[in-house]
N, C-alpha and C positions, 0 to 999 in steps of 0.2 A: 547477830548481824543479819540484816535483811538480805534476802536473795532476790534475784530477778524472777519475774513472773514465769518465764519459760522454764526455769529450774524448779520453781515451786510447783508448776503443773506436772512436771515429770515425777517429782517426789510424791505428790498427792496421789497420782495415778498408781504408783507402786504401793503406797500405803493402803489405799482402798482395795486393791486387788488381793492383798494379803490379809485383809480383814473383812471377808464377806459376811453379811448378815449381822454386823456389829454396828450399833448406833453410836456414831462419833459426834460429840457436841462441836458446834462451830468454834467456840472459844478455844478448843484444843488446837485447831489449825491456826487460829489467829495468834495464839501464844507461840506455837512451834515456829511459825514463819515471821513473827513480829509484824503482822499486817492487820489492817482494819477488818472488821467483820464484813463490811460492805465489799471489800476486795475479795475476801474468801468466798462470799456468796457469788460474785461474778465468776470466780474460778470454777466453782461447782457447776454453774450454768454451762460453761464451756465444756467441762468434762462430761456432763450429762449428755450433751449433743454428740460429742466425739465417741463416747462409749457405745451409744446406740448405733451410730453410723458405721462403727467398726466391729460390731458383734462382740463387744467386750462385756456388755451387761447393762443393767439399769441402775441409775443413781436416783434415790428418792430423798427429798428434803422434808423433814417433819418440823413444823413450827412449834413455838411455845418454849417454856422454860426447860422442859424435859426433852426437847427436840434435838435435831441434829441432821446428820446425813448418813444414809445407809446404802451400801452397794450390794446389789443382787446379781450374781453371775447368771448369764443366759444368752441365748442366740436367737436369731430370727428364723422363721420357717425356711427361708431360702438357704441360709447357711446350714441348717439342720439337714436339709435334703442333700447338700453337697457332702456332708459328713457321712450320711447313710449310703450314698452312692459309692464313696471310697471304701467303706466297710463291706458293702455288698460285693464289689469287684474283688476285694481281697479274699473273701470267703467262698467265692463261687468256683474255685478250682476243685475238680473232682478228686485230685490227689489228696485232698484234705479228709476224705472219708475214712473213718476208722471202723474196725469191727464193732458190730452192735448198732450201727447207724449213727454213731457220734461223729463230730467234726473236730479236726485238729485246729486249735485256735491259740495255742500258747505263744506263737510268734507275734500274733496281733495284740494279745493282752500284754506281752512283754515289750511292745514298741511304745516308748514314752509319748510320742506325738499322737498315736492312735488311741492310747489309753486316756489321754487328756480329752480327746474328742468324745469318747464313750462316757466319761465322767460328766462332761459338760452337757451332753445330750440328756442324761438322766436327771442331772441337777435342774435343768430347764423344765423338765416335766413336773417337778415338785416345787418350783419357784414360788415363794410367797407363803408356802405352808409352814407351819411350825413343826419342824422335824427335830427329834431329840437324838436319834441314832440311826445308823445304817447297819443292817445285819447281813451277813453272808455265811455260807458254809465253806469250810476249808476243802480244797485249797485254791482252785482256780478263780473263785469269786473274790479272793482277798484283794488283788490289785484293783479290780473294778470298784469294790466297796471303798477302798482307800481314796481313789480318785473322786468318787461321788462325795464322800465325806469332806474332802478338802474344799470342794466348791460350795457345800452347804455349811461348812464350818461347824461340824458336829462330830462326835466320836463314831468309830465303827467297831462293831463287835463281831467276833468270829465264833460260829457254832462248829463244834467238832463232833465227829462220830465216835471218837474215843478220847476222853478227857486226859489231860496231863496233870501230873502232881502239882505243877506250878500254877494251875488254874484255881486251886483251892476247892471249896465246896461247889458242887454243880447241881443244876436242875436238868433233868432229862425227860424226853418224850419218845415214845415209839411211833413210827410212821411206816406206811407201806410204800416201798419203792415202786414208782409207776412203771419203771423199765423192766424190773425183774419180778415184781409182785411179792418180794420178800419183805418181812417185817424187820426194820432196822431201827437203830437208836441214834439220836443226836443229843448233845449236851452243851450247856452254856454255863459259864461261871456265874454264881449268884451275885458276884460283885460287878459283873459287866454291864448289867442293865437295871436301872432303877425302876421300881414299881410304877406303873401308869405311863411309861414312856411311849411317845409317838414314834413309830418305827417304819422305815421302808426297808424292804428286803431286796437284795440284788443277787444275781447269779449269772454265770457265763452261758449256760445251756439248759434248756428245759425240754425234756422229752415226754416223760409220763406225768410230770407235775408232783411227784411224791416229795421231792426235796423242799419245794416251796410250800407244800402243804404242811410238812413237818415244822418249818420255820413259823408258819402261821400258828400252829398249835403251841409252839414254844413261847411265842409272844403272849398268847393268852394266859399261859401259866405264870407269866410275870405281870399279869393284870395290865398289859400294855395294849396299845391300839395300832393295828396294822394299817398304815396309810396307803400302801400300795406295794406291788411287786414288779420289779423291772429286770428283764433278762436280755442279754445280748442276742442270743439266737434261740428261737422256738422251733422245734421240729414236730410239734403236735398239729400238723396240717389238718388232720381229719377230726380233731377234737376241738369243740367250741370252748373258748376261754371267756372268763368274765372281764370284759374290756374296761369296766369301772375299777377293777382291782389290778389286773395284770397288764403291764405295758411291755411290748416286744419291739426291739429295734429291727431285727431281721427275722424272716420266717423261711424255713426250708419247705419249698413247695414241691420238690421232687427229689428223691434220693434213691439211687440203685447201687447197692454195694457191689454187685457182681459185674456191672457194665464196665467201669463205674461211671455213674452219671449223677450230676448235681445241679439243681436249680434253686437259687436263693433270691427271695424277693424282700420287699419291705414288710415289716410287721405293722402293728396298729399305732405306732408312735406318733405319726403325723396327725392321725385322726383324734387322738385323745389329749394332745398337748396344747396348752393355751400360749400362743406366742405374742399376744397383743401388747404386753408391756415391753417387749423387746423389738418392736417394730417402729422404725423411724417414720414420723409423719412428713 
């Protein structure tokens, strides 16, 4: 039974949002809604404009026999700035300072709305790139990795400092912890990541850079390619980072454990992210 266009548009929106980065042939929608391809094409045009205008993402139509429609989640620079301001305000409370110069962020990572914003920010950074997996280290990075993986529609893999029997055979690397200068070990199940995978690494907090360096070495052991590293908060204010590889949402510009005093600013996210496809003309 045919349905009205308004209902069709709602259902198409829901379907596309749950199938990011999947090429969907137009005949699929034509059959699903018992509508002509020309009507479906008009619907796609309406949705493409609406998605951009409302910071839902970008809809691309690919012509030809193997073509179709593909939805890429992402936001405009203006919306990204709003999300970053919200996160900045949340994290700027000096009461968040923990011993060792770390920040308490579990409540932010545990907030579904804020977690979706973090995931969408990072997914926008890698929009259009062929990503095979998102990697993180247990435990606080797991929710962030899951959120990013949802928007990129790829698996996420969890690196552990001590493997569990349920992981099966693992591959491990030693790395130097940047915060304590100790040599530690991280492991990943051999079944988690295929050889040659293109990976992005995410984490909640970067201080000395040891953890992300360890993940980089682990990806190499799997003969994979590290596309980039994204962290929610970077506290390495005095250490230069490779902006081509590391993307930081927020940066700790001043932290005094004794006072306590805390100043959090934007990281390099806005400078290294291409928002052009998510900007309405």
